[in-house]
N, C-alpha and C positions, 0 to 999 in steps of 0.2 A: 132427951136422955143423953147424959154425958158418957163419954167412953175414953179409954186410954188413947194417947196420942198415936201410938203405932197402929192401933185399930183404925183410927180416923184416917191416917195417912194411906192405909191400904184402901179404905173406902173411896178416897179421893184419887186413887191411882197415881200416887206420888212416884217419882222416879226412884230407881233402885239405889242411886247414890244418897238420896235424901233419907230413905228408909234405913240404909246401912249406917249413916251418920247417926241417926236417932237411936238406933240399936246400941251405939257405944255410950250413950248418956244414961244416967240413972234417973233423972227427973226431967220434966218438961222445962222447968226453969234452966237447968244446965244446957239442954239443947238450944233454947232460945238465946242464952247469953254467950254460948260458945260458937254458934254457927257463923262461919265467915263467908257464906255464900249468899250475897245480897239478892241474887236472882231467885234462890229458893225461898227466901223469906218473903219477897214480894209475890211469888207465885202463891204462897200459902195465904197471904192477905187477899189476893184476888179470889182464891177458892173460898175463903170465908164470906166474901161478897156473894159469889155464885151460889153458895149454900144457903143464902138468906140471912146469914148472921151479922153482915155489916150493910149499911145503907150505901146506896150509890154515892151519896154526898161524902160519907166517911171514907169510902174507898178513894175517891178523888182527892180529898184532903191529904191522905197518906201519900199518894202518888205525887202530888204537887210538892210535898215536902222532900220526897226522895229525889226528884229531878232538880230541885232548887240549886244544888251546888254547881251545876253545869250551865245554868241558864244565861250566865254572862256571855256565853258563846253564841247565843241565839239572839242576835241583835233585833230589837223590835218586838220580842215576844212578851215582855213583862206586862204591857198594858192588856194584851189579849188574855193572858193567864190571870190577870186581876179579875177580869169578867168571870172566868171559870171559878176562881176563889170566892167571889161574891155569890155565885150561884150556889155553892155548897152551904151557905148560911141563909139562903132564901132572899138574897138582895139583887139577883139578876134572873132574868127569864131564860128558859131553854132556847128561845129563838136568839137571844143575845150570845148564848154559849155557842150555838151553831155558827153564827156569824164569826165569832172569835176563832172557832175551829177552822173555818175556811181561810181566814187571814193567816193563821199559823201555818197551814199547808202552803200558802203563797210564800210565806217567809222561808219555809223549808225548800220550796222549789227554786227560789231565787238565791239560795245559799251557793256560794262560790265553790266550784269543784275542787279548788285548790285549798279549801278550808273544810275538810271533811268533818272535823269535830264540831264546827258550827252547824253543819248540816245535821249531824246526829242530835245535837242539842235541840235544834229546831224541830226535828222529828219527835223527840221526847215531849216537847211542849204540845205539838199537834195531837199526839196520841193521848195525852192527858186530857185535852179538850174534848177528844172523841169519847173518852170514857165517860165524860159528863153528858155529852150530847146524845149518845145512843145507848140507852139502858140495856138493850138486849145483848150487847157485846162489851159491856163495860169492863169486865174482868179481862177479857182478851186485849182490849185497847190499853188497859192499865199495864199488863204485862209487857206489851209492845213499847210503852213508854219507858219502862224500866230497862228493857234491852237497848233502846236507843240511848238512854242515859249511860248505860254501861259502855257503849261504844265511844261515847264522848269522853268518858272517864275510865277507860279500860284498866288502868292500873289501880283503881280505887275499889276493888271488890269488897275488902274489909270495911272501907269507909261507907260503902253502900249498905252493908248489913247493919252498921251502926246507925245510919240514918233511918232505916226501916224500923229498928228497935226504938229509936227516939220518937218516931211518928205514931206508933201504936204500942200500947202496953201489953204485956203478956196476959194480964187479967182480961183485957178486952178481947184479944185474939182467942184465948181459950173459951170465953163465953160465946164468941161468934162461931166457933167451930164445934162447940158442944164437947170440948175436951176437958177431962178431969185434970186439975193441977196435981203435981206430984209425979209419981212413978209413970214412966212412958209405957209400961206394959199393963 
């Protein structure tokens, strides 16, 4: 059963700031296009997964796309994330993903204390792999990946929101959340 966005946000226990923002918008489309908080959009995608509306593979593909802009800081992460990306399309096993996850945590652990952004980018990569490797906590790991991304690119909040919007369409998100397009109320 589809419902208005505000009703759905209340059922998901969205933060007061997110609800207040959506209340200023006339339509779901306006809320989606004008939201500048990438954390909130990523949280919403994670909740779409937790609610059963998005597969774990789709959630991980979105998160991989979100963290991509900072991965150049995480030296050595690309090959391991390639395994995770291949898993999302059925070309790698969960065992390979778990091995990649452990390797990414080693990269994170080895990151130089004088290079905190590299450490954050590496953590984002590791959390993205964890979202793939551990189904029961996929949404939590995905959110952690986005938070680590944000720390690596703290000035890029609007850019992150744009990346989330590019990674998943409003139609797919509304369907995943059982939200009616159009008016938010």
